[in-house]
Structure formats: structure tokens, C-alpha cells
N, C-alpha and C positions, 0 to 999 in steps of 0.2 A: 681540496677537491672541488671542482666546479659542480654547481647544482645540475641535476639531470634535467634535460629538456622535456617539455610536455608537447607532444605533437598531436595535431588534428589529423585523423586518418580517414580516408574514404573507404567505407566497408564494401563498396561495389568493386573495388580494385585491390584493396589492401595496401595502397600506397599512401605515404605521408603527404599531407596537403601543405601544412605550414606549422611552424613552431608558434604556439600561442602563449606559453608560460614556461616557468621552471618549477620543479617540485619544491615545495616550501620546506625550509629548514625548521628545526625546533624553535629557533629564535623568532622566525616569521610567524609560526603558529601562535607562539606566546603573544606576539604583538597584535595579531588579529583578535585573539580572545580578550586581551586587555582593552582593546578599542571597543569591542562589543560590550564589555562590562561597563565601560565608561559611558556608553550610550543609553544605559537603562533609564536615567531620569527623563530623557526625551520621549520615552514611551509611556510615561506615567499617566498622562491625560488621555482618557478614553476617546474623547472627541478627536484629538490629534491622531491617535492610532487608527481610528475608523477612516479618517480623511486620507491618511497615508496609504491604507490598503486600497481605497478607491482610486487614488492617483496611480498606484502601481498597476492596477488593471488598465487604466486609461493609457499609460505610457507603453505597456506591452502591446496593446491594440494598435497604437500609433506606429509601432515598429514592426508590426506583424509581417509584412513582406520580407524584410531583411532577416528577421528571426526564423521564419519558416524555411527560408532558403538555406540559412546556416545550419539549421537542425537537420534538414534533408541531406545536406552534404556529408554530415557526420554520422547519420543513423540509417539512411536509405529507407526511412519509413514512409516517404511520399508526402507531397504537399497537402493532399486531401486529408489524410489522417492527422497530420501535424497541425493543420489549420483548425481542425475540430478540437484537438487536444489543447491548443492555446486558448480557444474560446472557453473550454471547460475550466482551464486554469484561471482565467479572468473572472469567470462566474464565481469560482470558489473564493477568490480574494474579496469580491463584493459581498458574498454570503457571510464571510467572517466579519466584514465591516458592519453588516446588519446585526450580527450577534453581539458585537461589541457595543453598538448603540443601544440595543435592548437591555443588556446587562443581566439577564437571567443567569448567565454562566457564573456569576459571582456567588450564587447560592446564599444570598443574604438571609440570615436567621437571627431574630431578636427575641430574647426572653427577658421580660421584666422580673424583678425579684418576686418570689412567692414563698413566704414564710410558712404557709400551710402545707406545702409539699413535703414529702418524706423521701430523702432528706430535703431541707430547705434549698430553694433555687436562688442563687445570687443573680445580679444583673449580668447577663451573658449576651454577647453580640459576635456573630461569626460570619466571615466571608472568606473569599479565596484571593490569594495574592500570587503574582508570578514567581516562578522558581529562580530565574536568572538566565544566564547565557545558555542557549541550546545548541548542541552540535547536530547538524543534519548531514546524513550520508546519502548522496543522490543515487537514484536507480538508473540503470542503463536503458530500460525499455520504455520509459516515459520521460523524455528529455525536458518536458515542461511540467506535467502534472505531478511527477514524483521526483523532481530535481530542484534546481535553485529556487524557482518561484512556486514550488508545489505545495502540497497539503501540509507537510511538516513545517515548512517555513511560514506559510500563511497563518496556520493555527498558533504557532509560537509567537509571531509578531502580534497577532490578535490578543494573545494572553498578556502581552507586555514584555515579552522576552526577546532580546536581541539574538541574532543567529550567526553562527559561523558554519558555512557549508563546505563539506569536503566534496569537491567536484568529481564527477565520474569520468574516468579516462576515455570513455567512448564519445563524449561530446564536450571536450574542454573549451573549444572555441565558443560554442553556444553558451556555456556556463559563464564565461567572461562577459559576453554581450548582455546576457540577462541580468547579471549582477550590476552592471553599469546602469541598466535601465531602472532597476529597483533603487539604486542609490540616487539617481536623479529624482525619482519620486519622493524619496526621503528628504532631499534637499528642499523641495517645495514647501515642506512643513518644518524647516529648521531642525531636522533630525540629522545628526552626524552620519557620514557614510559608514562609519564603523559599526552601525547597527546591523549591517549585513557583510560579514567577512567571507572570503572565499580562499580556499587553499587547495593545492594539488599534490598528489603523491600518496603512495601507500603509507609510508612512514609518517607523513603529516596526519593521516587519519588516525593512526595509533596515538601519536602525541596529543591529538585533539581530545580524544575520549579520556585521556589521563590528566588533562590540565585541571588544576585545582579550582579554577574559576568557572569551569563548565559544570552546569547544574543538572543537565539531563541530555539525552541523546535520542534521535530518531533515525532509523535505518531501514532501507529497503534493498534487499539483495539476496545473496546465497546463504544457505544454512551454515556453511563453513565459515564464511567471512563474518556473518552476523553473530554467530556463536562466539567467535574469538573476541569480537568487540564487546559483546555482552559480558563475557568472563572478565575482560579488562575493566569494565565499568564496575563490576561487583568487587573486584580485587583492589580497588583504590583504597587509600587510607580512609577516605570518606566516599563510600559507594554512592552511585547516582542511579536514578531510573533510566533504563534503556528500553525504549520501545522499538523493537525490531520486527520487521516482516521478513521472514526467512525463506519459506518454501511451502508449496502446497500441491497436492495431487488432484484435489477438487473432484471427488468421486461423483458418478452419475448412476442412478439405479433406474432401469427401464422395466416396468412390470410387463408381464406377459400380455395382460389385457390392453395396456397402452400400445404395445408393439402390434397386436392384432388389429387395433383400431386405426393406427396411423403410422405404420412402419416407415413408409417412404418419407413422410414429413420429418419424422424424428431423425432418420439417417441423414437427410439433407441438412437439417439444423445442426446436427453434431459436426458435420464436415465444416460448416461455416464457422462454428465456434472454435474448433480445435486448430483451424488454419488462420484465424483472424490475426492480423499483424505478424504473419509467418510463425504462428504458435508461440509468440513471445509475451503473452499476457500472463500475469501472475495467477489469474483465475481460469486459465485454460483447462478444460476437462481432460485429465490425464489418465483416468481409469473409468471404464464404462461397464457396468454389469448388465448384460443383455441376455434374454432367455434363449435357451436352445429351442429347436423346433422351427416350423415353417414361418411363423411371424418374425422370429429373430433372424432367419435367413433373408427374408425380404428386407429387413432393416439393414443388414450388412451389404446387400446388393446396392441399396440406395446410397449407403455410405461409400462404397467402392466407386460407384459412378461419379459421385460428387468430388471425392478426393482425387480421383484420376484426372478430373478436369481442372484441377488447381495448378496454376503456374508455379514453377520454381521461384524461390524468393531469396533475398539477401538477409542474413542475420546481422545483428548489430556489430559484430566484429568477427574476425577469423578464428579467434580462440573459441568463441561460442560455436562457430561452425564446426570446428574440429571436434569439440566435445559432443556435439549433436551426432555427427557421423559415427564417432566411436561408440557413443551410448546406444544408438539404435542397432548398430551391428552386434554389440554384445548381447542385447536383449533378443534379437532375432535368432541368434545362434543357440539359444536354449532349446532343449528337446521339446518337440510337440508345440512349439510356438510357430504360428504361420503368419505370413505377410501378404494379405490379399492385395495391398498396394504397398510396395516396398519403400520405406522412407530412407533418406540418405543424401549423398552428394548429388546435386542437380547439375553441377558444373564446377569450374575452378573456384568460383566465388559464391555459389548459390547452393541451396538445399532443396530437395523435393519432399513434399508432404506424403505421409503414409500412415498406416496403422497396423498393429499387430493383434492377433487373436490367440487366446489360450483358454483351456478349460478352467472354469472357476475353482474346481477342486484343487488345482495346482497351487493356488494362492491362499487356500484356506488353512494351510499348515506351514510352519516355518521351514525354510529350505532354500534351494538354489533359485527359486522363482521370486524370492523377496525383492530382487532387482526390479521386477515389474511394478512394485509398490513404491518405487522412488520416482520423484519428479524427473522428467527428461525435458529440458528447455528447448522448445522448438516445435515444429508442426507434426507431432505424432501423438497418438493415444493408444491405449491398450484396451481391447474389448475382451472381457472375460465372460464366457458363455456359462450360465448357470442352469442346472436342471430342476432345482426346486428352491423354495424360499429359504430353507435351512442352509443350503450351500451359499446363497447370496449373503445371508446373515453372517455366516462364518468368515467370509472375506471382509465384510464391514467391520467385524469385531477386531480385525488385525490392523486396521488403518490408524495412522497417527493423526494428530490434529490438522485441520484444513481451514482455509479461508472460506470455502464454500462446499456445500453438498447439495445435490440436485436429485429430484425424483420426477419421472414422467409417469403419470397416471392416466387411466382411461377416464372418460366422462363420468361413468358410474362411480369409480373409485374417488374421483375428485369431489363427488357429491356426498361422500361419506360411506359408500358401500365398499366392502372388502377391506384390504389392508392399508389403505391410504394413511390413516392416522397412525397406525402402528409403524409404518416405514418412516414417517416424519419423526416419531419419537426415537427411532433408532439412529437417524441422521443427526438429530439435534446435538448430541454430545460430541460430534465429530467436527463441527464447523461453527463459524460465527454468522454465516448467512446461509439459510436453507431455502432452496428454490423449488417451486412446483411448476411443471410444464413450461419451463423457460430454460435459458442457457446462461451460465455464470459470467461469460465475458461481457464486460461493461459494468462499471461501478458508479451508480448515480451519486451525485453530490446532493445529499438530502439529509434532513434532520434525523430521520430514522435509520440512516445507513449504519451498518456495522462491517467494517473492513478489517478483520482481525479474527483470530480463532485460537484454539488450543495449540500448544507447542507441538511441532516446530513451525506452524503457520506464523505465529507471533510469540514474542517473549513476554507479553503482558495481555491483560484482558481488554485493553482499550481499542478504539478504532482509529485508523489513520485517515479516514474519509468521513465527511459529514460534520455537522456542527459540534458534536461532543468530542471531536478530536482535540479541541482546545483544552479539555480537562487534563490532558497529559502534562501540561506545562504549568499547572497551578497547584497550590497547597492551601489547605484551610488554616485559618488563624481565628481564635476566639479571644475577645477582650472581656475581662471580668472586672466589674465595678469601676470601669474607666470613666472619668469625668466627661461629660458631654463635649466640653470644649476641646478635649484632646482626641476625641474619636475621629476616625476617617469619616468623611462626609457621607459615605455610603451606609454607615451604621448608625446614623443619627435618627431620632424618632420622627423628625419632620419629613424625611424622605424627599428632600428638595429635588433630587434627581429623577424621581418617579420610577424607581427600580422595582421590578417584581421581587417580592420577599415574603417570608413567613414571619408574621408579627404576633407574638404571644399565641402561637399555635394556629393562627388564621392565615391562609394564603391570600396575599394581596397582589393584584395585577393592575 
């Protein structure tokens, strides 16, 4: 049987553009993984790794015009958005190069022998080593930042782990182009091209997570797809870590005092956040708890005006469009659910933004309205009107894990008066990032970032954005009573590399 073709499709028309590849066979997946495994020694030198990451950023920037054009043709996200996303991706590659140079991620700890301790302490020296080949599953909605050159790939390469990427079917042509750019960057430093493998096809993705030489996996996508791969990773004869970002409702709580203080600004800000990128951000606010009463009514009017003025947009593919149209229709048909601005089909190839409203009491107990507590991918949010704090808390208590949780407070509440601290305490167990008087769309690449949360937001406690994302692809090793001549240079007393470390209990920088 001939291998199935992989087509580049224009989401603006639904028509095939060109065949860019064929789906990988099990043998081809095996070859890609083995080539990546063989490339591990080429990443052993931290200096080479850092230089490779910087070269990758330079090469991507040099090809910017061609890459952005290709990305727009396959995603319809627009050149402005895509140019910014590519810049973010290049910044991230350089940020990981800086982390590799600094070396703090190695967590070097050295304890000299101490016979006076109880029990006695032998000579112990601990640091972190790369896991091995990492499988990366690209996301549809960020064709640069969460795809072939994205955070999973950048952090894995920084850790010293070769990568095999399962390309997303929504941008296969771009995936091939970017992979070739990264391989050219690798060649500048005598790193074999196998350091970055690329495979296409659903079955190839399944084969990849099962391959015995794959040591870990990173995934960004749906709950259903991510959970299937997570289960496959756990069911292997040798289970592996699976760091998956699966889905998130990203709840927002608006206090009555905040609504009274700035209802119009909050309504406009919410509209901008929920429709950004045609509602295709993983941190889109999908559930908003807003107060009943005059202030809440003003907020909804502002939201209605802003969303009504939002143009129809193209989703990443027609399957997502169909799912969005069906999903919002099913939600809108629930009794006592209203549509101040009706979301749905905006045209043959587009969708229109909108939002639904419902009494919060409907969501406070298990039942038919549970559908409103599930993520709906696209430009829609659910506004639940609550009558008192107890009702809002009852809804929050039913929510699963999320990437983000947001509260909008008045100036007095933000200064420590009222329930501000109490609401933060209620939101903290729900999410990995808790925002105050801001909107969750936009995830800064920063050392303190946490992009991950309780299940089903993610399958681990790690972050996929920010410097600590590198920790996912490392494991600690301690050497006991090893002769100095045999120790890795990072663990020797003289610290010739100038690494940050903890030496006999004292932090050295």
C-alpha cells in the first residue's frame, strides 16, 4: 500500500495547496529516532549547544519573510501575528542558549565527607544529565512557538536531548521548511541533521511515543489526543515522562466592586482577550463569573458592543470550524442560556465571535449545564452571572485544573481591603498562573513563567514556557566516592567552568 500523502491546505478556502510529504511508516519513524539517538554525543558540549541555539535563531530570522508567508498560507493567522510569534520563538532560543551558558540548570551540589554527621556522609556529587531522545508533538495554533522550533524543541536541545517532531497536519509545509532551517544551523556546528527528526501522520505519532529509544515526550493539543498518548507512554514496557498540555477553561472572576469601578474597561478587555487570534489561544478566558446587578449589566453591554464589532475570522482548519459551530450551537440550546451576541458560522469558511450568558446557579451543581464548563476552541466565552460570593465559590469548586485563573478587583480590594486575598487563595489550587487585573492571553518567555497547571491543563507539574522548561528533559545523578580524575568536569572541586553550585552547604555563584 502506498504511503498516504500529506497535503498543505489553505484554511481560507479549504482547498489543497500542494503535497509536501507522505505519512511516515513505522520503519521511517524508527530511522528518525535512531538518527536522533546517534546524534546525542554532538550535543554533549554545552558551548556547542548554546552556539547551535543562537545559530538557529539567526537562521530563522534570515528566512523570516519566506517562513511567515508559508505559515500564513497554512494557518491564516496573518503576517503581523506570525512575525511577532517568530520573533518570540527566536528570543526563546537565545534565552535557552543563555541558560546553557550559565549552567545553573545543572543543579550542581557537592558534599565532602563528614564522619561527624549521623549517619556519616560520604563524598557525594550530584548534577543533572539529559534523558535522551525527546518526542515533540506540535500544536496547531502556534506554528512557530509551539511547533517544530518551539519551546519543547528549544528546551530539549538546550538540555542536550535530540528531538523527533511529529508535525501538525495544519502546517506540514511550514514544518518541513523550519526543520531544514534548524538542520542548517546544526550543520554550522558539525551536529548531524538527525539531531532534529520530523515525521508526519497520526500513526507515526503513535509509533513515536512507543519507540524504545524515546526517553520523554512533550505535547500540546487536545485532551482526547493528549490523554491517549499519555496512556501509551505510561503503558510502555519502560514508561517515560509525558509532559502534555491538554486543555483549559481559564476562569475569570470579576468582583462586584471591580465591575462598579470599571465595568466598561473590563468588558472591552474581555472581548479583546477572548477573540484574540480568533479565540484560538490555549489561555483564552472561557468562563467568566460576573455579578448580577447594574454594574454587571454595564459590563455585559460593553462586552456586547466590543464583540459585535469583531470581524468574522478563519480558524486553523475546517474541522475546527465545524466543531466550533456545533459546540456553540449545543451550548446555546440549553434552557435559560442566552446569546447576547450569537457565535457560530460567519460564512462558508469563517466563524463569528460571540458569548453566552447563564445564571451561575446552573453551573454550581452537576447536570446538563456541565457542558458549559468544558473548553470550546474558538471565539466564544460563557458569562455566568452570580448573585453572591457563595454562588461564585460553588462554581469555582467544580472546575478542573487550568493553565490560568484570573480575578479582577477594585482598587481597594487590590490594596488588601475586602476579599482579594481570599479569592486569590481560592484560585491558586485551580491553575498554574494566577492573574490580577490582567488578561491571560499572552505568555511571556521569562524565568518566572509557569505555563502548566493541574490536570487536565497539563499531565505534569512542569512548565512548557520559561527557563525551567529545561528541567523536563533532565534527571539527577549522584556520584559517591568517585576519584577526582573520573568525575565529570562539572563536579570537580576546582570548578574550572565557573558554574553556580552548592559546595558543602554553601551557595556559590
